[in-house]
GUZAKE-257547 format. One record per atom (N, C-alpha, C): residue in three letters; atom name; x, y, z. Coordinates in steps of 0.05 Angstrom, whole numbers, plus 5000, padded with zeros to 4 digits. Layout:
REM residues N
<aa->ALA; at->CA; east->X; north->Y; up->Z>
...
***
This chain:
REM residues 165
<aa->MET; at->N; east->1877; north->8898; up->6524>
<aa->MET; at->CA; east->1873; north->8884; up->6548>
<aa->MET; at->C; east->1843; north->8876; up->6551>
<aa->GLN; at->N; east->1826; north->8895; up->6546>
<aa->GLN; at->CA; east->1797; north->8890; up->6548>
<aa->GLN; at->C; east->1789; north->8869; up->6527>
<aa->ALA; at->N; east->1800; north->8870; up->6504>
<aa->ALA; at->CA; east->1793; north->8850; up->6483>
<aa->ALA; at->C; east->1802; north->8822; up->6491>
<aa->VAL; at->N; east->1825; north->8820; up->6504>
<aa->VAL; at->CA; east->1835; north->8794; up->6513>
<aa->VAL; at->C; east->1815; north->8782; up->6533>
<aa->ARG; at->N; east->1806; north->8798; up->6552>
<aa->ARG; at->CA; east->1787; north->8789; up->6572>
<aa->ARG; at->C; east->1761; north->8779; up->6559>
<aa->VAL; at->N; east->1751; north->8793; up->6540>
<aa->VAL; at->CA; east->1727; north->8786; up->6526>
<aa->VAL; at->C; east->1731; north->8759; up->6511>
<aa->ILE; at->N; east->1753; north->8756; up->6499>
<aa->ILE; at->CA; east->1759; north->8731; up->6484>
<aa->ILE; at->C; east->1761; north->8708; up->6504>
<aa->VAL; at->N; east->1775; north->8711; up->6526>
<aa->VAL; at->CA; east->1778; north->8690; up->6546>
<aa->VAL; at->C; east->1751; north->8683; up->6558>
<aa->LEU; at->N; east->1735; north->8703; up->6564>
<aa->LEU; at->CA; east->1708; north->8698; up->6575>
<aa->LEU; at->C; east->1691; north->8683; up->6555>
<aa->ALA; at->N; east->1693; north->8691; up->6530>
<aa->ALA; at->CA; east->1677; north->8677; up->6509>
<aa->ALA; at->C; east->1686; north->8648; up->6507>
<aa->LEU; at->N; east->1712; north->8643; up->6508>
<aa->LEU; at->CA; east->1722; north->8615; up->6507>
<aa->LEU; at->C; east->1713; north->8599; up->6531>
<aa->VAL; at->N; east->1714; north->8611; up->6554>
<aa->VAL; at->CA; east->1705; north->8597; up->6578>
<aa->VAL; at->C; east->1675; north->8590; up->6576>
<aa->LEU; at->N; east->1659; north->8609; up->6566>
<aa->LEU; at->CA; east->1631; north->8603; up->6562>
<aa->LEU; at->C; east->1626; north->8581; up->6541>
<aa->VAL; at->N; east->1641; north->8581; up->6520>
<aa->VAL; at->CA; east->1638; north->8560; up->6499>
<aa->VAL; at->C; east->1645; north->8533; up->6511>
<aa->VAL; at->N; east->1667; north->8531; up->6526>
<aa->VAL; at->CA; east->1675; north->8506; up->6538>
<aa->VAL; at->C; east->1654; north->8497; up->6558>
<aa->ALA; at->N; east->1644; north->8515; up->6575>
<aa->ALA; at->CA; east->1623; north->8508; up->6594>
<aa->ALA; at->C; east->1598; north->8498; up->6581>
<aa->ALA; at->N; east->1590; north->8512; up->6559>
<aa->ALA; at->CA; east->1566; north->8503; up->6545>
<aa->ALA; at->C; east->1570; north->8475; up->6532>
<aa->ALA; at->N; east->1594; north->8471; up->6520>
<aa->ALA; at->CA; east->1599; north->8445; up->6508>
<aa->ALA; at->C; east->1600; north->8423; up->6530>
<aa->ALA; at->N; east->1612; north->8429; up->6552>
<aa->ALA; at->CA; east->1614; north->8409; up->6574>
<aa->ALA; at->C; east->1586; north->8403; up->6584>
<aa->SER; at->N; east->1569; north->8423; up->6588>
<aa->SER; at->CA; east->1542; north->8419; up->6597>
<aa->SER; at->C; east->1526; north->8403; up->6577>
<aa->TRP; at->N; east->1529; north->8409; up->6552>
<aa->TRP; at->CA; east->1514; north->8394; up->6531>
<aa->TRP; at->C; east->1522; north->8365; up->6532>
<aa->TRP; at->N; east->1549; north->8359; up->6534>
<aa->TRP; at->CA; east->1558; north->8332; up->6534>
<aa->TRP; at->C; east->1548; north->8317; up->6559>
<aa->PHE; at->N; east->1551; north->8330; up->6582>
<aa->PHE; at->CA; east->1544; north->8317; up->6607>
<aa->PHE; at->C; east->1514; north->8312; up->6609>
<aa->PHE; at->N; east->1498; north->8332; up->6604>
<aa->PHE; at->CA; east->1469; north->8328; up->6606>
<aa->PHE; at->C; east->1457; north->8313; up->6582>
<aa->GLY; at->N; east->1470; north->8315; up->6559>
<aa->GLY; at->CA; east->1462; north->8301; up->6535>
<aa->GLY; at->C; east->1465; north->8271; up->6539>
<aa->GLN; at->N; east->1485; north->8262; up->6553>
<aa->GLN; at->CA; east->1490; north->8234; up->6559>
<aa->GLN; at->C; east->1468; north->8223; up->6578>
<aa->ARG; at->N; east->1459; north->8240; up->6596>
<aa->ARG; at->CA; east->1440; north->8231; up->6616>
<aa->ARG; at->C; east->1412; north->8230; up->6604>
<aa->SER; at->N; east->1407; north->8244; up->6583>
<aa->SER; at->CA; east->1379; north->8246; up->6573>
<aa->SER; at->C; east->1373; north->8224; up->6552>
<aa->GLU; at->N; east->1392; north->8205; up->6548>
<aa->GLU; at->CA; east->1386; north->8184; up->6529>
<aa->GLU; at->C; east->1364; north->8166; up->6540>
<aa->GLN; at->N; east->1353; north->8150; up->6522>
<aa->GLN; at->CA; east->1332; north->8131; up->6531>
<aa->GLN; at->C; east->1344; north->8113; up->6552>
<aa->PRO; at->N; east->1328; north->8105; up->6572>
<aa->PRO; at->CA; east->1339; north->8087; up->6593>
<aa->PRO; at->C; east->1348; north->8061; up->6580>
<aa->ALA; at->N; east->1369; north->8050; up->6591>
<aa->ALA; at->CA; east->1380; north->8025; up->6581>
<aa->ALA; at->C; east->1360; north->8003; up->6587>
<aa->THR; at->N; east->1359; north->7984; up->6569>
<aa->THR; at->CA; east->1341; north->7961; up->6572>
<aa->THR; at->C; east->1357; north->7935; up->6570>
<aa->VAL; at->N; east->1345; north->7914; up->6578>
<aa->VAL; at->CA; east->1357; north->7887; up->6576>
<aa->VAL; at->C; east->1336; north->7868; up->6564>
<aa->ALA; at->N; east->1345; north->7850; up->6548>
<aa->ALA; at->CA; east->1326; north->7830; up->6537>
<aa->ALA; at->C; east->1322; north->7807; up->6557>
<aa->VAL; at->N; east->1297; north->7802; up->6564>
<aa->VAL; at->CA; east->1290; north->7781; up->6583>
<aa->VAL; at->C; east->1273; north->7761; up->6567>
<aa->TYR; at->N; east->1279; north->7736; up->6569>
<aa->TYR; at->CA; east->1265; north->7716; up->6553>
<aa->TYR; at->C; east->1244; north->7701; up->6570>
<aa->TYR; at->N; east->1223; north->7692; up->6556>
<aa->TYR; at->CA; east->1205; north->7673; up->6568>
<aa->TYR; at->C; east->1200; north->7651; up->6547>
<aa->THR; at->N; east->1191; north->7628; up->6557>
<aa->THR; at->CA; east->1186; north->7606; up->6539>
<aa->THR; at->C; east->1156; north->7603; up->6535>
<aa->LYS; at->N; east->1148; north->7601; up->6510>
<aa->LYS; at->CA; east->1120; north->7598; up->6503>
<aa->LYS; at->C; east->1110; north->7571; up->6514>
<aa->LEU; at->N; east->1084; north->7568; up->6514>
<aa->LEU; at->CA; east->1071; north->7543; up->6524>
<aa->LEU; at->C; east->1079; north->7519; up->6508>
<aa->ASP; at->N; east->1090; north->7522; up->6484>
<aa->ASP; at->CA; east->1099; north->7499; up->6469>
<aa->ASP; at->C; east->1125; north->7487; up->6480>
<aa->GLY; at->N; east->1138; north->7502; up->6499>
<aa->GLY; at->CA; east->1161; north->7492; up->6513>
<aa->GLY; at->C; east->1187; north->7495; up->6498>
<aa->THR; at->N; east->1186; north->7504; up->6473>
<aa->THR; at->CA; east->1211; north->7506; up->6457>
<aa->THR; at->C; east->1216; north->7535; up->6447>
<aa->THR; at->N; east->1195; north->7550; up->6442>
<aa->THR; at->CA; east->1199; north->7577; up->6431>
<aa->THR; at->C; east->1205; north->7596; up->6453>
<aa->VAL; at->N; east->1228; north->7610; up->6451>
<aa->VAL; at->CA; east->1235; north->7631; up->6470>
<aa->VAL; at->C; east->1230; north->7658; up->6457>
<aa->VAL; at->N; east->1219; north->7676; up->6473>
<aa->VAL; at->CA; east->1211; north->7702; up->6462>
<aa->VAL; at->C; east->1224; north->7724; up->6481>
<aa->PRO; at->N; east->1238; north->7743; up->6469>
<aa->PRO; at->CA; east->1249; north->7764; up->6486>
<aa->PRO; at->C; east->1229; north->7787; up->6489>
<aa->TRP; at->N; east->1231; north->7800; up->6512>
<aa->TRP; at->CA; east->1217; north->7826; up->6515>
<aa->TRP; at->C; east->1237; north->7844; up->6529>
<aa->ARG; at->N; east->1235; north->7869; up->6525>
<aa->ARG; at->CA; east->1254; north->7889; up->6535>
<aa->ARG; at->C; east->1244; north->7901; up->6561>
<aa->VAL; at->N; east->1261; north->7902; up->6581>
<aa->VAL; at->CA; east->1253; north->7914; up->6606>
<aa->VAL; at->C; east->1274; north->7936; up->6613>
<aa->SER; at->N; east->1265; north->7957; up->6625>
<aa->SER; at->CA; east->1283; north->7979; up->6632>
<aa->SER; at->C; east->1303; north->7969; up->6653>
<aa->LEU; at->N; east->1327; north->7977; up->6650>
<aa->LEU; at->CA; east->1348; north->7967; up->6668>
<aa->LEU; at->C; east->1350; north->7982; up->6694>
<aa->GLY; at->N; east->1340; north->8006; up->6695>
<aa->GLY; at->CA; east->1343; north->8022; up->6719>
<aa->GLY; at->C; east->1372; north->8030; up->6723>
<aa->PRO; at->N; east->1380; north->8033; up->6748>
<aa->PRO; at->CA; east->1408; north->8043; up->6753>
<aa->PRO; at->C; east->1429; north->8021; up->6751>
<aa->ALA; at->N; east->1422; north->7996; up->6748>
<aa->ALA; at->CA; east->1442; north->7975; up->6747>
<aa->ALA; at->C; east->1459; north->7978; up->6722>
<aa->ARG; at->N; east->1486; north->7978; up->6725>
<aa->ARG; at->CA; east->1503; north->7980; up->6702>
<aa->ARG; at->C; east->1527; north->7960; up->6704>
<aa->ASP; at->N; east->1536; north->7953; up->6728>
<aa->ASP; at->CA; east->1558; north->7934; up->6730>
<aa->ASP; at->C; east->1547; north->7906; up->6723>
<aa->PRO; at->N; east->1564; north->7889; up->6711>
<aa->PRO; at->CA; east->1555; north->7863; up->6701>
<aa->PRO; at->C; east->1540; north->7846; up->6721>
<aa->ARG; at->N; east->1549; north->7845; up->6746>
<aa->ARG; at->CA; east->1536; north->7829; up->6766>
<aa->ARG; at->C; east->1508; north->7839; up->6773>
<aa->SER; at->N; east->1504; north->7865; up->6775>
<aa->SER; at->CA; east->1478; north->7876; up->6781>
<aa->SER; at->C; east->1459; north->7872; up->6757>
<aa->VAL; at->N; east->1470; north->7875; up->6733>
<aa->VAL; at->CA; east->1453; north->7871; up->6709>
<aa->VAL; at->C; east->1444; north->7842; up->6708>
<aa->ALA; at->N; east->1462; north->7823; up->6714>
<aa->ALA; at->CA; east->1455; north->7794; up->6713>
<aa->ALA; at->C; east->1434; north->7788; up->6735>
<aa->PHE; at->N; east->1437; north->7800; up->6758>
<aa->PHE; at->CA; east->1418; north->7796; up->6780>
<aa->PHE; at->C; east->1390; north->7806; up->6771>
<aa->TYR; at->N; east->1390; north->7830; up->6761>
<aa->TYR; at->CA; east->1365; north->7842; up->6752>
<aa->TYR; at->C; east->1351; north->7826; up->6730>
<aa->ALA; at->N; east->1367; north->7817; up->6711>
<aa->ALA; at->CA; east->1356; north->7801; up->6689>
<aa->ALA; at->C; east->1345; north->7775; up->6699>
<aa->ALA; at->N; east->1359; north->7762; up->6718>
<aa->ALA; at->CA; east->1350; north->7737; up->6729>
<aa->ALA; at->C; east->1324; north->7741; up->6744>
<aa->VAL; at->N; east->1322; north->7762; up->6760>
<aa->VAL; at->CA; east->1298; north->7769; up->6775>
<aa->VAL; at->C; east->1274; north->7772; up->6756>
<aa->GLN; at->N; east->1279; north->7787; up->6734>
<aa->GLN; at->CA; east->1257; north->7792; up->6715>
<aa->GLN; at->C; east->1249; north->7766; up->6701>
<aa->THR; at->N; east->1268; north->7748; up->6696>
<aa->THR; at->CA; east->1261; north->7723; up->6683>
<aa->THR; at->C; east->1244; north->7706; up->6701>
<aa->VAL; at->N; east->1252; north->7704; up->6727>
<aa->VAL; at->CA; east->1237; north->7688; up->6746>
<aa->VAL; at->C; east->1209; north->7700; up->6750>
<aa->ALA; at->N; east->1207; north->7726; up->6750>
<aa->ALA; at->CA; east->1181; north->7740; up->6753>
<aa->ALA; at->C; east->1163; north->7734; up->6729>
<aa->GLY; at->N; east->1175; north->7730; up->6706>
<aa->GLY; at->CA; east->1159; north->7723; up->6682>
<aa->GLY; at->C; east->1150; north->7747; up->6667>
<aa->PRO; at->N; east->1139; north->7742; up->6644>
<aa->PRO; at->CA; east->1129; north->7764; up->6627>
<aa->PRO; at->C; east->1104; north->7777; up->6639>
<aa->PRO; at->N; east->1095; north->7799; up->6627>
<aa->PRO; at->CA; east->1072; north->7812; up->6637>
<aa->PRO; at->C; east->1047; north->7794; up->6639>
<aa->ALA; at->N; east->1030; north->7800; up->6657>
<aa->ALA; at->CA; east->1005; north->7785; up->6660>
<aa->ALA; at->C; east->0990; north->7784; up->6633>
<aa->GLY; at->N; east->0978; north->7762; up->6628>
<aa->GLY; at->CA; east->0963; north->7758; up->6603>
<aa->GLY; at->C; east->0979; north->7745; up->6581>
<aa->VAL; at->N; east->1006; north->7744; up->6584>
<aa->VAL; at->CA; east->1023; north->7731; up->6565>
<aa->VAL; at->C; east->1024; north->7702; up->6572>
<aa->GLU; at->N; east->1017; north->7685; up->6553>
<aa->GLU; at->CA; east->1017; north->7656; up->6558>
<aa->GLU; at->C; east->1046; north->7646; up->6556>
<aa->ALA; at->N; east->1056; north->7637; up->6579>
<aa->ALA; at->CA; east->1084; north->7628; up->6581>
<aa->ALA; at->C; east->1087; north->7607; up->6603>
<aa->VAL; at->N; east->1108; north->7591; up->6600>
<aa->VAL; at->CA; east->1115; north->7573; up->6622>
<aa->VAL; at->C; east->1128; north->7591; up->6643>
<aa->ARG; at->N; east->1119; north->7588; up->6668>
<aa->ARG; at->CA; east->1129; north->7605; up->6689>
<aa->ARG; at->C; east->1142; north->7589; up->6712>
<aa->PHE; at->N; east->1160; north->7601; up->6726>
<aa->PHE; at->CA; east->1172; north->7589; up->6750>
<aa->PHE; at->C; east->1150; north->7586; up->6771>
<aa->PRO; at->N; east->1153; north->7566; up->6788>
<aa->PRO; at->CA; east->1132; north->7562; up->6809>
<aa->PRO; at->C; east->1129; north->7588; up->6826>
<aa->ALA; at->N; east->1105; north->7592; up->6835>
<aa->ALA; at->CA; east->1100; north->7616; up->6853>
<aa->ALA; at->C; east->1118; north->7615; up->6877>
<aa->GLY; at->N; east->1128; north->7638; up->6884>
<aa->GLY; at->CA; east->1146; north->7640; up->6907>
<aa->GLY; at->C; east->1175; north->7637; up->6901>
<aa->THR; at->N; east->1182; north->7629; up->6876>
<aa->THR; at->CA; east->1210; north->7627; up->6869>
<aa->THR; at->C; east->1222; north->7654; up->6868>
<aa->ARG; at->N; east->1245; north->7657; up->6881>
<aa->ARG; at->CA; east->1259; north->7682; up->6882>
<aa->ARG; at->C; east->1289; north->7678; up->6875>
<aa->VAL; at->N; east->1301; north->7699; up->6864>
<aa->VAL; at->CA; east->1330; north->7698; up->6860>
<aa->VAL; at->C; east->1343; north->7709; up->6885>
<aa->LEU; at->N; east->1358; north->7691; up->6899>
<aa->LEU; at->CA; east->1371; north->7699; up->6923>
<aa->LEU; at->C; east->1397; north->7715; up->6918>
<aa->SER; at->N; east->1412; north->7706; up->6898>
<aa->SER; at->CA; east->1437; north->7720; up->6891>
<aa->SER; at->C; east->1445; north->7712; up->6863>
<aa->THR; at->N; east->1463; north->7728; up->6852>
<aa->THR; at->CA; east->1475; north->7722; up->6826>
<aa->THR; at->C; east->1504; north->7731; up->6828>
<aa->ASP; at->N; east->1521; north->7714; up->6818>
<aa->ASP; at->CA; east->1550; north->7720; up->6818>
<aa->ASP; at->C; east->1560; north->7713; up->6791>
<aa->LEU; at->N; east->1583; north->7723; up->6784>
<aa->LEU; at->CA; east->1596; north->7717; up->6758>
<aa->LEU; at->C; east->1622; north->7704; up->6763>
<aa->ASP; at->N; east->1627; north->7682; up->6749>
<aa->ASP; at->CA; east->1652; north->7667; up->6753>
<aa->ASP; at->C; east->1663; north->7658; up->6726>
<aa->ASP; at->N; east->1681; north->7674; up->6715>
<aa->ASP; at->CA; east->1695; north->7667; up->6690>
<aa->ASP; at->C; east->1676; north->7659; up->6667>
<aa->GLY; at->N; east->1657; north->7676; up->6661>
<aa->GLY; at->CA; east->1638; north->7671; up->6639>
<aa->GLY; at->C; east->1613; north->7655; up->6647>
<aa->THR; at->N; east->1612; north->7647; up->6672>
<aa->THR; at->CA; east->1588; north->7632; up->6681>
<aa->THR; at->C; east->1573; north->7649; up->6702>
<aa->ALA; at->N; east->1547; north->7652; up->6698>
<aa->ALA; at->CA; east->1531; north->7665; up->6718>
<aa->ALA; at->C; east->1522; north->7644; up->6738>
<aa->VAL; at->N; east->1526; north->7649; up->6763>
<aa->VAL; at->CA; east->1518; north->7630; up->6784>
<aa->VAL; at->C; east->1493; north->7642; up->6798>
<aa->VAL; at->N; east->1471; north->7629; up->6794>
<aa->VAL; at->CA; east->1445; north->7640; up->6803>
<aa->VAL; at->C; east->1435; north->7622; up->6826>
<aa->ASP; at->N; east->1430; north->7634; up->6849>
<aa->ASP; at->CA; east->1419; north->7619; up->6871>
<aa->ASP; at->C; east->1390; north->7625; up->6873>
<aa->LEU; at->N; east->1373; north->7604; up->6870>
<aa->LEU; at->CA; east->1344; north->7607; up->6871>
<aa->LEU; at->C; east->1334; north->7597; up->6898>
<aa->SER; at->N; east->1311; north->7607; up->6906>
<aa->SER; at->CA; east->1299; north->7598; up->6931>
<aa->SER; at->C; east->1289; north->7570; up->6927>
<aa->SER; at->N; east->1284; north->7556; up->6949>
<aa->SER; at->CA; east->1276; north->7528; up->6948>
<aa->SER; at->C; east->1248; north->7525; up->6935>
<aa->ALA; at->N; east->1233; north->7546; up->6933>
<aa->ALA; at->CA; east->1207; north->7545; up->6921>
<aa->ALA; at->C; east->1208; north->7535; up->6892>
<aa->VAL; at->N; east->1231; north->7538; up->6879>
<aa->VAL; at->CA; east->1234; north->7529; up->6851>
<aa->VAL; at->C; east->1229; north->7499; up->6849>
<aa->GLY; at->N; east->1234; north->7484; up->6870>
<aa->GLY; at->CA; east->1230; north->7455; up->6868>
<aa->GLY; at->C; east->1206; north->7445; up->6884>
<aa->ALA; at->N; east->1190; north->7464; up->6893>
<aa->ALA; at->CA; east->1167; north->7456; up->6910>
<aa->ALA; at->C; east->1145; north->7443; up->6894>
<aa->LYS; at->N; east->1143; north->7448; up->6869>
<aa->LYS; at->CA; east->1122; north->7437; up->6852>
<aa->LYS; at->C; east->1134; north->7420; up->6830>
<aa->VAL; at->N; east->1130; north->7395; up->6830>
<aa->VAL; at->CA; east->1141; north->7377; up->6810>
<aa->VAL; at->C; east->1121; north->7377; up->6786>
<aa->GLU; at->N; east->1131; north->7388; up->6764>
<aa->GLU; at->CA; east->1114; north->7390; up->6741>
<aa->GLU; at->C; east->1123; north->7374; up->6716>
<aa->GLY; at->N; east->1145; north->7361; up->6717>
<aa->GLY; at->CA; east->1155; north->7345; up->6695>
<aa->GLY; at->C; east->1177; north->7359; up->6679>
<aa->SER; at->N; east->1189; north->7343; up->6662>
<aa->SER; at->CA; east->1213; north->7352; up->6647>
<aa->SER; at->C; east->1206; north->7375; up->6628>
<aa->PHE; at->N; east->1183; north->7374; up->6616>
<aa->PHE; at->CA; east->1175; north->7395; up->6597>
<aa->PHE; at->C; east->1176; north->7423; up->6611>
<aa->THR; at->N; east->1163; north->7425; up->6634>
<aa->THR; at->CA; east->1161; north->7451; up->6648>
<aa->THR; at->C; east->1188; north->7459; up->6659>
<aa->GLU; at->N; east->1202; north->7440; up->6672>
<aa->GLU; at->CA; east->1229; north->7447; up->6683>
<aa->GLU; at->C; east->1247; north->7457; up->6661>
<aa->SER; at->N; east->1248; north->7443; up->6639>
<aa->SER; at->CA; east->1265; north->7451; up->6617>
<aa->SER; at->C; east->1258; north->7479; up->6606>
<aa->ALA; at->N; east->1232; north->7484; up->6603>
<aa->ALA; at->CA; east->1223; north->7510; up->6593>
<aa->ALA; at->C; east->1230; north->7533; up->6612>
<aa->GLU; at->N; east->1227; north->7528; up->6638>
<aa->GLU; at->CA; east->1234; north->7549; up->6658>
<aa->GLU; at->C; east->1263; north->7556; up->6656>
<aa->PHE; at->N; east->1280; north->7536; up->6657>
<aa->PHE; at->CA; east->1309; north->7541; up->6657>
<aa->PHE; at->C; east->1319; north->7550; up->6630>
<aa->LYS; at->N; east->1306; north->7543; up->6609>
<aa->LYS; at->CA; east->1313; north->7552; up->6582>
<aa->LYS; at->C; east->1311; north->7583; up->6581>
<aa->ALA; at->N; east->1289; north->7593; up->6592>
<aa->ALA; at->CA; east->1285; north->7622; up->6593>
<aa->ALA; at->C; east->1308; north->7636; up->6609>
<aa->LEU; at->N; east->1314; north->7625; up->6632>
<aa->LEU; at->CA; east->1335; north->7636; up->6649>
<aa->LEU; at->C; east->1362; north->7636; up->6635>
<aa->VAL; at->N; east->1369; north->7613; up->6622>
<aa->VAL; at->CA; east->1394; north->7611; up->6608>
<aa->VAL; at->C; east->1395; north->7630; up->6584>
<aa->TYR; at->N; east->1374; north->7631; up->6568>
<aa->TYR; at->CA; east->1374; north->7649; up->6545>
<aa->TYR; at->C; east->1377; north->7678; up->6554>
<aa->THR; at->N; east->1364; north->7686; up->6576>
<aa->THR; at->CA; east->1366; north->7713; up->6585>
<aa->THR; at->C; east->1394; north->7720; up->6594>
<aa->LEU; at->N; east->1406; north->7703; up->6610>
<aa->LEU; at->CA; east->1433; north->7709; up->6621>
<aa->LEU; at->C; east->1455; north->7707; up->6600>
<aa->THR; at->N; east->1452; north->7687; up->6582>
<aa->THR; at->CA; east->1473; north->7684; up->6562>
<aa->THR; at->C; east->1471; north->7705; up->6540>
<aa->ALA; at->N; east->1449; north->7721; up->6540>
<aa->ALA; at->CA; east->1447; north->7743; up->6521>
<aa->ALA; at->C; east->1463; north->7767; up->6531>
<aa->LEU; at->N; east->1472; north->7767; up->6556>
<aa->LEU; at->CA; east->1487; north->7788; up->6567>
<aa->LEU; at->C; east->1517; north->7785; up->6560>
<aa->PRO; at->N; east->1531; north->7807; up->6555>
<aa->PRO; at->CA; east->1559; north->7805; up->6548>
<aa->PRO; at->C; east->1576; north->7790; up->6568>
<aa->GLY; at->N; east->1592; north->7772; up->6559>
<aa->GLY; at->CA; east->1611; north->7758; up->6577>
<aa->GLY; at->C; east->1600; north->7733; up->6591>
<aa->ILE; at->N; east->1575; north->7727; up->6587>
<aa->ILE; at->CA; east->1563; north->7703; up->6600>
<aa->ILE; at->C; east->1556; north->7682; up->6579>
<aa->SER; at->N; east->1567; north->7658; up->6582>
<aa->SER; at->CA; east->1563; north->7637; up->6563>
<aa->SER; at->C; east->1549; north->7613; up->6576>
<aa->ALA; at->N; east->1547; north->7612; up->6602>
<aa->ALA; at->CA; east->1534; north->7590; up->6616>
<aa->ALA; at->C; east->1522; north->7599; up->6642>
<aa->VAL; at->N; east->1504; north->7583; up->6653>
<aa->VAL; at->CA; east->1491; north->7589; up->6678>
<aa->VAL; at->C; east->1492; north->7565; up->6697>
<aa->ARG; at->N; east->1502; north->7569; up->6721>
<aa->ARG; at->CA; east->1502; north->7548; up->6741>
<aa->ARG; at->C; east->1480; north->7555; up->6761>
<aa->VAL; at->N; east->1464; north->7536; up->6767>
<aa->VAL; at->CA; east->1441; north->7540; up->6785>
<aa->VAL; at->C; east->1446; north->7528; up->6812>
<aa->HIS; at->N; east->1442; north->7543; up->6833>
<aa->HIS; at->CA; east->1442; north->7533; up->6860>
<aa->HIS; at->C; east->1414; north->7537; up->6871>
<aa->VAL; at->N; east->1407; north->7520; up->6890>
<aa->VAL; at->CA; east->1380; north->7522; up->6903>
<aa->VAL; at->C; east->1385; north->7525; up->6933>
<aa->GLY; at->N; east->1376; north->7547; up->6944>
<aa->GLY; at->CA; east->1380; north->7552; up->6973>
<aa->GLY; at->C; east->1409; north->7552; up->6981>
<aa->GLY; at->N; east->1427; north->7562; up->6963>
<aa->GLY; at->CA; east->1455; north->7564; up->6970>
<aa->GLY; at->C; east->1471; north->7539; up->6964>
<aa->ALA; at->N; east->1459; north->7518; up->6955>
<aa->ALA; at->CA; east->1474; north->7493; up->6951>
<aa->ALA; at->C; east->1471; north->7483; up->6921>
<aa->THR; at->N; east->1492; north->7469; up->6913>
<aa->THR; at->CA; east->1490; north->7456; up->6887>
<aa->THR; at->C; east->1472; north->7432; up->6890>
<aa->VAL; at->N; east->1454; north->7429; up->6871>
<aa->VAL; at->CA; east->1436; north->7405; up->6871>
<aa->VAL; at->C; east->1440; north->7390; up->6845>
<aa->ALA; at->N; east->1437; north->7364; up->6846>
<aa->ALA; at->CA; east->1439; north->7348; up->6822>
<aa->ALA; at->C; east->1415; north->7353; up->6804>
<aa->THR; at->N; east->1392; north->7354; up->6815>
<aa->THR; at->CA; east->1367; north->7359; up->6800>
<aa->THR; at->C; east->1347; north->7372; up->6819>
<aa->LEU; at->N; east->1325; north->7380; up->6808>
<aa->LEU; at->CA; east->1302; north->7389; up->6825>
<aa->LEU; at->C; east->1288; north->7363; up->6834>
<aa->PRO; at->N; east->1269; north->7364; up->6852>
<aa->PRO; at->CA; east->1256; north->7340; up->6862>
<aa->PRO; at->C; east->1245; north->7322; up->6840>
<aa->GLY; at->N; east->1237; north->7333; up->6818>
<aa->GLY; at->CA; east->1226; north->7317; up->6797>
<aa->GLY; at->C; east->1248; north->7300; up->6783>
<aa->GLY; at->N; east->1273; north->7309; up->6785>
<aa->GLY; at->CA; east->1295; north->7294; up->6774>
<aa->GLY; at->C; east->1298; north->7296; up->6744>
<aa->HIS; at->N; east->1286; north->7316; up->6731>
<aa->HIS; at->CA; east->1285; north->7316; up->6702>
<aa->HIS; at->C; east->1308; north->7332; up->6689>
<aa->LEU; at->N; east->1318; north->7353; up->6702>
<aa->LEU; at->CA; east->1338; north->7369; up->6690>
<aa->LEU; at->C; east->1363; north->7369; up->6708>
<aa->GLU; at->N; east->1386; north->7362; up->6697>
<aa->GLU; at->CA; east->1410; north->7361; up->6713>
<aa->GLU; at->C; east->1420; north->7389; up->6717>
<aa->LEU; at->N; east->1424; north->7396; up->6743>
<aa->LEU; at->CA; east->1433; north->7423; up->6750>
<aa->LEU; at->C; east->1460; north->7423; up->6763>
<aa->ASP; at->N; east->1474; north->7400; up->6764>
<aa->ASP; at->CA; east->1500; north->7400; up->6777>
<aa->ASP; at->C; east->1523; north->7409; up->6758>
<aa->GLU; at->N; east->1516; north->7414; up->6733>
<aa->GLU; at->CA; east->1535; north->7425; up->6714>
<aa->GLU; at->C; east->1524; north->7451; up->6703>
<aa->PRO; at->N; east->1540; north->7470; up->6694>
<aa->PRO; at->CA; east->1529; north->7494; up->6682>
<aa->PRO; at->C; east->1512; north->7488; up->6657>
<aa->LEU; at->N; east->1492; north->7504; up->6653>
<aa->LEU; at->CA; east->1474; north->7501; up->6630>
<aa->LEU; at->C; east->1481; north->7523; up->6610>
<aa->SER; at->N; east->1480; north->7516; up->6584>
<aa->SER; at->CA; east->1484; north->7535; up->6563>
<aa->SER; at->C; east->1461; north->7533; up->6544>
<aa->ARG; at->N; east->1461; north->7549; up->6523>
<aa->ARG; at->CA; east->1439; north->7547; up->6504>
<aa->ARG; at->C; east->1439; north->7520; up->6490>
<aa->GLN; at->N; east->1462; north->7508; up->6488>
<aa->GLN; at->CA; east->1464; north->7482; up->6475>
<aa->GLN; at->C; east->1452; north->7460; up->6493>
<aa->SER; at->N; east->1447; north->7466; up->6518>
<aa->SER; at->CA; east->1435; north->7446; up->6536>
<aa->SER; at->C; east->1406; north->7441; up->6529>
<aa->PHE; at->N; east->1394; north->7458; up->6512>
<aa->PHE; at->CA; east->1366; north->7455; up->6506>
<aa->PHE; at->C; east->1363; north->7449; up->6477>
***
């Protein structure tokens, strides 16, 4: 009887140790990262950099975070085409393989030409389409679908994909 108790206690301790190892071992992995792209000053070359994902794990939150990081741009000192100052991501939604990104109106406040507009949105599209399940990006400005930004260079009334560039 005493031997049975010792064996059961040993088994319980082994199971508890294995469960603790699995549970805490999963938590101690490197933090998840996401690839965020920026466009070099040549307007065509896109370069990824990895940013820590934080607690976001569901697809919509990951897409929002990735879009925010793209609009914020790469670290200071990196030469890149950047979104106009004050541009913010208001929301991000997912609709059947398309990320719907609503940007603040500041995105169109500064008319810089087709080169800059294309490079800005190329970075956003490359970032979001690198995420699983996203193949295109629809852009809204201030909650509304717009045909183009004030400069009229890039059509935004249809979803953008990597082939758009």
